N, C-alpha and C positions, 0 to 999 in steps of 0.2 A: 391173565391170559397165558396160555400155554402154547409153546411152539415145539414141534418135533421136526427134526431135520434128518435127511438121509442123502448120501452122495453116491452116485453111480460111477464106479471105477471100471472102465471098459464098457460094461453095459450099465449096471447100477449097483452101488454098494449101500451100506446102511448105517444110520445112527438113529437112536430113538430116545425120546424123553418120556419117562414114566414117573408117576407119582408126582412128587414135588422136586425131584432131582433129576438132572440130565444123566443118562446112562449111555455109554457108547459100547457098541458091539461090532466086531469085525464081520463082514459079509462072508458067506461061504463061497467056494469056487463057483464061477459062473459058467453056464452052458451056452449062453447066447453069443453072437458075434461081437467083437470089440468095436465100440463107438466112442465118441468123445464123452468126457465126464459130464453127467447130468445129476443135479441134486433135486430131491423131492422134499418139499417143506409142507408141514401140516401145522396150522395155527388155529387154536380154539379160543373163542372169545370168553368162554367160561370153562373151568376145569372141575367145578363142583356143582352138581345139580341136585335139586330136591326131588324125591321120588313121589311126585304128585300127578304124573301123567300129563303135565303141562310144560314143565321146565325144559328148555332146549338149549343146546350149544351149537353155534354156527362154526363149522370147521372149514377153513380155507385151505385148499390144496393147490400147490403150484409145483411146476417143474422148471428148473432154471439150468441153462447151459453154462459152460465154463466161463463165459464173459458176463453172466448175470441176465442173459436174454431169456424170455419166456419160451418154453417148449410145450408142444402138444403131446401128451403121453396118455394112453388109454389105461384106466385103472379099474379094479374091482374092489368095492368096499364091503366090509362085513363087521359084525359085532362079535367080540370074543369075551367070554367069561372064563377066567382061569385057563386061557389059551384055547378054549373050545368054542367053535362057532355056535352062537345062541341068538335067537330073536328076543333079546332082553332089552326092551325099548324098541324104538323104530328109527330107521334112517330114511331121509327124504329120497335117496336114490342109492342103488348099489352098483351102478355103472356110470362112470364119469370120464371126462376128458379134461385134462388140465389146460388152463386154470379153471377151477370150479369151486363152488361152495356147497357142502352137504350139511344137513341139519340132523343132529341126533336128539331125539326126545326121550326123556327118562320114562321108565315104566310107572304105572299108577300106584304101585305099592311094593313093599319090600318082600317080593315073593322069593321062594327058595329055588335054587338051581343046584341039582346034585345033592340035595339034602341040606344045603347051607344058604344063608341069605347073602346075595351078592353085594359087596361093598364098593365095587368099581367095575367098569367095563373098559375094554380096549377097542378103539376104532382102528381098524387096519385097512390099508389100501395096498393092493398088489398090482404091479404092472402086468398087462396081458399082451399076448401076441408072441410070435415066434422069436422075436429078438430078445425076449426076456424069459426064456425057458429056465426053470430052476431058480427063479428069483424069489427072494424073501420079501415079507411085507414091511411096510413102513407103518408105524403105529403112534397113537397118542392115547393117553389114559384119562378117563373121566371118572371122578369119584362120585358116588351116589350116597345121599344122606336122607334118612327117613324124615318126614315132617316133624318139626319140633326139636330136632337135634341142634344144639348150639356148638358151633365149631370153636376150637381153641383159638384164643387171641393172646397177643403179648404186645401191649402198647409200647413196651420198652425195647422191643426188637428194632434196631436201627441199622439197616445195611449201609455200609460205606466202603468205597474202594478208590484206589488211585491207579492211574495209568502212567507208565513211564516208557519212553522219555516224556517229560512234561512239556517240553518246547514243541509248539505246534509245527514248526518247520521240520522237526525230526520225525514226526509221525508220517512216515512215507510208505508207499506201497512196497512190499517185499521186505520191509524192516521188521524185526522181531520186537513186538510190544509186550510189556509185562503188566499183568493185572493183579492187584493185591487187595484182598478184602479183610486184612487182619485188623482194620480199625472198626469192624462191625461190633456192636454191643447188643447184648440181650437182657441187660439190666442196667440200672443207672450206675455209670462208672465202671461197669464190668464188661470186658471184651468177651465176645462169644468164643473165638478160637475154635478148637476142635469139638466143642459142644454143639455146633451148628453144622449144617451141610450147605454147600454153596453151588449154585447152578448159574452158568453164564450163557447168555445169548449175545453173540458179537454183532448181530445185525446184518451179517452178510451171508446168512444161510448156514452158519456153523455155530457150534456150541461147545461148552467145556464145563469141567467141574473142578472143585478144589478151592481152598482158601486163596491160593496163589496159582497163577497159570500164565501161559504165554500164548500169543496168537500172531499170525502173519496175515495181513490183508493183501490180497493179490490184485485188487482193483482200487482205483481212486474213488473218492466220494465221501458223503457224510453218512455215518452209521449211528444207530441207537444201540448202545451197549447196556444190556439189562442184567443186573445181578439179583437173583432171587435167593434169599437166605431162609432156611427152615430150622427152627430150634428143636429141642428134644421133645417138646409136647406136640409138635406138628404145626405150630403157628408159622405163618409165612409173611415176609415183607419183601418188596422189590424196590431197588434203586436203579435209576436210569441216568446215564450220561451220554452226551452227544460227542462223537469224535469225528474229526475231519481228517481223511487220509489224503495226503498230497502225492503228486508224482515223485518218484525217487530222483535224487540228484543225478543229473546225467554225467557221463564220463567226459573226459577231455581227449580230443584226437590230435595227434601230431606225428610227423614222420620226417625222415631224411631219405635222400636218394643219392646214388652214385653210379657211374662217374659223373663229374660235373658237366662234361661235354659228351653227349651220347650220339653214336653214329647209327645210321640206318642198319637194321638187323643186328644191332649190337645189344647184348643183355644190359638192361638198366635194372638196378637193384633198389628195392624199396623196403624200408625198415620202419615199422610202426611202434618201436619200443618207447618212443616219447609219449605215447598215449597212456592215460591214467584213469582207473575207475574211481568212483566215489567211495567214501569210507564204507567198509563192509560189503562192497560189491566186487565182482570180478568181470573182466571183459570176456564176453563169450564169442563175439564175431568181429572180424576185420574185413571190411568190404572196400574194394578199390575201384575207382573209375579212372582209367588211364587217359581219358580225354580224346581218344582216337576211335571211340565207339566200342571199345572192349573193356571188360571188367575182370576182376580177380578177387581172391579171398585168401586170408592168411596173414599172420603177423609179419612175416618176411617173405616177399615175393620178388620175382623177376619178370621183366616184360621186354619184348622186342618191338620197336616201331618199324613199320614197313616203308615209311616215307619220311622225308625231312619236314620240319615245321616246328611250331611251338604248341605244346600240348599242356592243358591245365589238369593236373592230377588232384583228385579229391579222395580222402580216406574217410569212411564212415565206420565208427566203432559202436557196438551195441553191448550193453552189460547183461548180466544174468537176470536183471529185473525188467529187461525189455526197453530200457532207456537208451537212446542213441544220440550221437553227436557227430558233426562233420568237422573236418579239419579246414583250415584256411587253404585255398588252392595254391599249389606250387607249380610253376611253369617249367616244363622240361623242354629244352631246346635240342632238337634232333637235327644234326647236320649230315651231309653225305659221308663225311669221314669221321665224325665224332671226335674222339680224343687223339687222333693220329695227325701229326703235322710233319711236313717235309722241310728240310733246309739244305741249301747248296751254296758253297763258297768256292773260290778258286784263287790260286797264286801261280805266277805273278798276275797282278791285276791288269797289266798292259803287256801281254806277251807279244813276241815277234814270231814271224813265220819260222817253223822248224824248232822252236823252243818248246820244251816239255812243260805242260800246264798240269798242275795238281788240283783235282776236284775233290771236295770234302763234303759229305752229307751226314757226318757223324752227329750233328746237332738235331737231326730228325728225332721225333718223340712219339711214343705210343703209351697212353696213360695206363692202360690195363693189360697190355700184351707186350710182345717183343717183335721187333722188326726182323723179318726173315729174308728179305731180298731188296736190292737196290738196282734199278735199271737206269743206265746212263745213255743219253742221246746227246751227242756233241754238236748237232746242228749243221754239220758240214757234209752230210751224206755218208759218213762212215758208219759201219755196222754198230747197232746198239750193244752195249755190254751189260750183262746181268750178273750180279755177284752178291755174295753174302757180306762183302766188305763195303763199308761206307766210303772208302777212298779209292780213287782211280786216277790214272794219268792219261794225257792225250797230247798229240802233237798236231797243230794246225799247219798245213802245208802252204797256205796262201793267205795273203792279206784279205781282210773282210770283217764284216759284223756277223757274229754267230749267236744263236740262242741255244744254250745248253740246258738240258732238262734231266731231272732225276725223278723217278717214280718209286716210292717206297711202299712195301707191302708188309703188313704185320700178320701174326699168327691167326688173327680172326678173319683174315681175308680182306681187310680194309686196305684201301690205297690212298695215297696223298701225293701231290705233285708240286715241285718247285722248279722255277726256271731262273736262269741267270744270263745276262747279256755279256758276251765276250767280244771285245774289239781287238782284232789282231792287226798290228801295224808294223811298218819297217822300223820306225823309231818310236820310242816310248812316248 
């Protein structure tokens, strides 16, 4: 069975399989508009036909989207001999829409074309429509053999290959896998090496050539990997292995935030540097849910909460293979003042009328800023005093119980308040 693959880059690109060996060719520049990548696959149930007017090959044509989904693409089919369109044999249809099966029937005899006997034909399908202007054809080759011809065989041709990594859990999407056919033999005890050609079908719509090669599966699933080996006489044998591709190992998500106490409209800083990708991967995205109905992105971000409360923050990291992981939620407590606290003490602790009382707010703290003003209210009807100094003095003229208050303001505009009860008496 022969399979020909072509991938549409932008509109459609190309790869073809001809003869017994896969051959890749770059597509020319495209004239149509850019769309998502689509691959065209052609699979023939037979690639060698006898020219008896009866022998047929069924050719399955599919169009697959970037996620392996079937697409409907209109195609035109034709028969080529030495790259020239010829009605050499017949096609069941020349107009098709994928997915579809067309049948090619070999001619009745080895008639000449251009003065020569045709030994093979190429079945080509070309996308049609304005989106695919300037497109090249996707092709598959069918060999034609006159009746009575015996094809070369080599019973000692034994294809063999290994896939690394060998551990099933390491065969993951977006990981680079290595394929090695150096164990192939074309005689008892003799390795084929460069005396043979090697064609690979990776089972996901892509192909390759060479005794050793690498491949990256971009989707998870089970795939049939087929190695077709051709010796110097043209004898062919195929070996197939089944490979299961698992989802790639997800990254781990973790973060820290500061300050520990966050105020309303204060910048809270979030750092995702604790997050780690799986081996061989990199983290491509950092997405934040701040728990207040807002989101953000980036490895290091800041956020301001507009109201007090407790908010559960979740970080989601996504690696370059598309695997994602969420962090354990962390609760951010937002208070009206955040990390700003006020403190107020006074001496003497039992003042008398007319005695000077010293007030001290120097133990007030701002965790991420500086305190820029102190407003003192002594509770006896005297004018408030605003100062950049945390210490002030005051004299109470009469006996009584007073409530002194200090309001501190930091450079972020946050305020905090502290009160102290002052009992003024004649005797201590």
